[in-house]
C-alpha positions in Angstrom: 35.2 -22.7 -18.7 35.0 -24.1 -15.2 32.5 -22.5 -12.9 33.5 -24.3 -9.7 31.7 -25.7 -6.7 28.5 -24.1 -5.2 26.4 -25.0 -2.2 22.7 -24.8 -1.7 20.8 -26.4 1.2 21.9 -30.0 1.5 23.6 -30.1 -1.9 26.9 -29.2 -3.5 27.3 -29.0 -7.2 30.1 -28.6 -9.7 29.3 -26.7 -13.0 31.2 -26.3 -16.2 30.5 -25.4 -19.8 31.4 -27.5 -22.8 30.7 -26.1 -26.2 27.1 -24.8 -26.0 26.1 -26.7 -22.9 26.3 -26.1 -19.2 26.8 -29.3 -17.2 25.8 -29.5 -13.5 26.9 -32.4 -11.3 25.0 -32.6 -7.9 26.3 -34.2 -4.7 24.2 -34.7 -1.6 26.1 -33.6 1.5 24.1 -35.9 3.8 23.4 -39.0 1.7 26.4 -40.9 0.3 26.2 -42.6 -3.0 24.9 -41.8 -6.5 21.4 -40.4 -7.3 19.6 -43.4 -8.6 16.2 -42.0 -9.4 16.8 -42.3 -13.1 17.3 -46.1 -12.8 13.9 -46.8 -11.3 11.9 -49.6 -12.8 8.3 -49.1 -14.1 5.5 -51.0 -12.5 2.6 -51.7 -14.9 -0.8 -50.4 -13.6 -2.9 -51.6 -16.5 -3.7 -50.1 -19.8 -1.5 -47.1 -20.6 -0.7 -46.5 -16.9 2.6 -47.2 -15.1 4.4 -46.0 -12.0 7.8 -45.6 -10.5 8.5 -46.1 -6.8 11.1 -43.7 -5.4 12.5 -43.6 -1.9 12.6 -40.3 0.0 15.2 -37.9 -1.3 15.8 -36.1 2.0 15.4 -37.0 5.7 12.1 -35.2 5.9 10.7 -36.6 2.6 8.6 -39.6 2.0 8.6 -42.7 -0.2 6.5 -41.7 -3.3 5.3 -42.8 -6.6 5.3 -41.1 -10.0 2.4 -42.2 -12.2 2.5 -42.0 -16.0 0.0 -42.4 -18.9 2.4 -43.7 -21.6 5.4 -41.4 -21.2 3.5 -38.4 -19.7 3.6 -38.0 -15.9 0.1 -37.5 -14.5 1.0 -36.9 -10.9 3.4 -37.9 -8.1 2.0 -38.9 -4.7 3.7 -39.4 -1.3 3.2 -42.4 0.9 0.6 -40.6 3.0 -1.5 -39.6 -0.1 -0.2 -36.0 -0.2 1.1 -34.2 -3.3 4.7 -34.7 -4.4 6.5 -32.6 -7.0 3.7 -30.0 -7.3 1.0 -32.5 -8.0 -1.5 -30.6 -5.9 -5.1 -30.8 -7.1 -4.5 -33.9 -9.3 -7.4 -36.3 -9.7 -6.4 -40.0 -9.7 -8.3 -42.1 -12.3 -10.3 -44.9 -10.6 -8.5 -47.6 -12.6 -5.2 -46.2 -11.4 -6.4 -45.9 -7.8 -7.4 -49.6 -7.8 -4.0 -50.6 -9.2 -2.2 -48.5 -6.6 -4.1 -50.3 -3.9 -3.0 -53.6 -5.3 0.6 -52.8 -6.3 1.4 -50.4 -3.4 -0.7 -51.6 -0.5 1.1 -49.5 2.1 0.2 -46.3 0.3 -2.8 -44.3 1.5 -5.0 -43.0 -1.3 -6.4 -39.5 -0.7 -10.1 -39.0 -0.1 -12.1 -39.1 -3.3 -8.9 -39.9 -5.2 -8.1 -36.1 -5.2 -4.5 -35.2 -4.1 -4.6 -32.3 -1.7 -1.9 -29.9 -1.1 -1.2 -30.9 2.5 -0.6 -34.2 4.3 -3.8 -36.0 5.3 -3.2 -35.2 9.1 -3.3 -31.5 8.3 -6.3 -31.8 6.0 -8.2 -33.8 8.7 -7.4 -31.4 11.5 -7.9 -28.2 9.6 -9.9 -29.2 6.6 -12.9 -27.1 7.4 -10.7 -24.0 7.8 -8.8 -24.7 4.6 -12.0 -24.9 2.6 -13.3 -21.7 4.1 -10.0 -19.8 3.8 
């Protein structure tokens, strides 16, 4: 059964069912080429920790890393140290923070290795109000 094309934000997708499965194929309307996130290589951070570097997925997004302990994602962090993929409130282990500084020197680590829910510029400008609110 073919469900056809649909549109949402900057994506189009084609959906169809096959046996007991629904298959969705997504296309970016603004960025040509295949989605290659699944082909990212892991960067060893020491011990059980590793990371994947991803480029921004949209024009307003940032380069970011996904950090794992074995096969479990601990958090994802944007280039400026803000949360990515709902990683708000994540604590970065000291060993991982040291490895990020070495392996990804252009990334900014958040204060106290605690990933805030807003970019660092917003936290710096309005931090006292955010804490009180």
